[in-house]
C-alpha positions in Angstrom: -15.2 4.7 0.5 -14.8 2.3 -2.5 -11.5 2.2 -4.3 -9.4 0.1 -6.7 -7.7 -2.9 -5.0 -3.9 -2.6 -4.7 -1.8 -5.4 -6.1 1.9 -6.2 -6.4 2.2 -4.2 -9.6 0.6 -1.0 -8.3 2.9 2.1 -8.1 2.8 3.3 -4.5 5.1 6.1 -3.3 5.9 7.6 0.1 5.1 11.3 0.3 8.7 12.1 -0.6 8.8 10.0 -3.7 10.3 6.7 -2.4 9.0 3.5 -4.0 6.9 1.3 -1.7 6.2 -2.5 -2.3 4.1 -4.9 -0.2 6.2 -7.3 1.8 3.7 -10.2 1.8 1.2 -10.1 -1.1 -1.5 -12.8 -1.2 -0.6 -15.2 -4.0 -3.9 -17.0 -3.9 -6.0 -14.0 -4.8 -5.1 -12.3 -8.1 -6.2 -8.9 -9.6 -5.1 -8.2 -13.2 -3.0 -11.4 -12.9 -1.0 -10.1 -9.8 -1.2 -10.9 -6.1 -3.3 -8.5 -4.0 -2.0 -6.6 -1.0 -3.7 -6.6 2.4 -3.6 -4.1 5.2 -1.9 -6.6 7.6 1.5 -6.8 5.8 3.6 -3.7 5.8 5.1 -2.1 2.8 8.9 -1.6 2.5 10.0 1.8 1.1 13.2 2.2 -1.0 14.7 5.4 -2.2 13.1 8.0 0.1 15.2 11.2 -0.2 13.9 12.7 3.1 17.1 13.6 5.1 17.9 11.8 8.4 18.3 15.2 10.2 14.6 15.8 9.5 13.4 12.5 10.8 13.7 10.5 7.6 13.9 8.6 5.5 10.7 6.6 5.2 11.5 2.9 5.8 8.2 1.1 6.0 4.5 1.9 5.5 1.4 0.3 7.1 -2.2 0.5 5.9 -4.5 1.5 8.7 -7.7 1.7 6.7 -8.6 -0.6 3.8 -11.6 -2.4 2.4 -14.4 -3.2 4.9 -16.3 -5.8 2.8 -13.6 -7.5 0.7 -11.1 -9.9 2.3 -8.2 -11.9 1.0 -7.2 -14.9 3.3 -9.4 -13.3 6.0 -7.6 -9.9 5.9 -9.0 -6.6 4.4 -7.4 -5.8 1.1 -5.5 -2.5 0.6 -7.4 0.0 -1.6 -6.4 3.2 -3.3 -8.7 5.3 -1.1 -7.4 3.7 2.1 -5.1 5.3 4.6 -1.5 4.4 5.2 1.3 5.8 7.4 5.0 5.6 6.8 7.5 5.1 9.7 9.3 6.9 11.1 8.1 10.1 9.4 4.3 9.7 9.8 3.6 10.7 6.3 1.2 8.9 4.0 1.7 6.3 1.3 0.3 7.4 -2.0 -1.0 4.9 -4.6 -0.5 6.7 -7.9 -1.0 3.9 -10.5 -3.4 1.1 -9.8 -5.5 -1.4 -11.8 -8.9 0.1 -12.6 -11.1 -3.1 -12.9 -11.6 -4.5 -9.4 -13.1 -2.1 -6.9 -13.6 -2.9 -3.2 -15.7 -1.3 -0.5 
């Protein structure tokens, strides 16, 4: 399913509200003037309030489904409609604010 490409400036949250950032954005490919994220590099999550006694907090997130036809440095780009899973909780990453101009399939 097509969706906006995620970049370094996109607001991505874990399901509990922690802020997620890509660990290795691709600096050679820019969208809205910022490096794009691929599904290969994990996201790091900060500020997840999920309590440790319940299996939290979210520490990292990994995209498992991204763009099929758009690649950056040979890797599929992360898109808003893709699927990501946080570790160790297994909850999704939620892209809430993304750039609207570049769409990938």
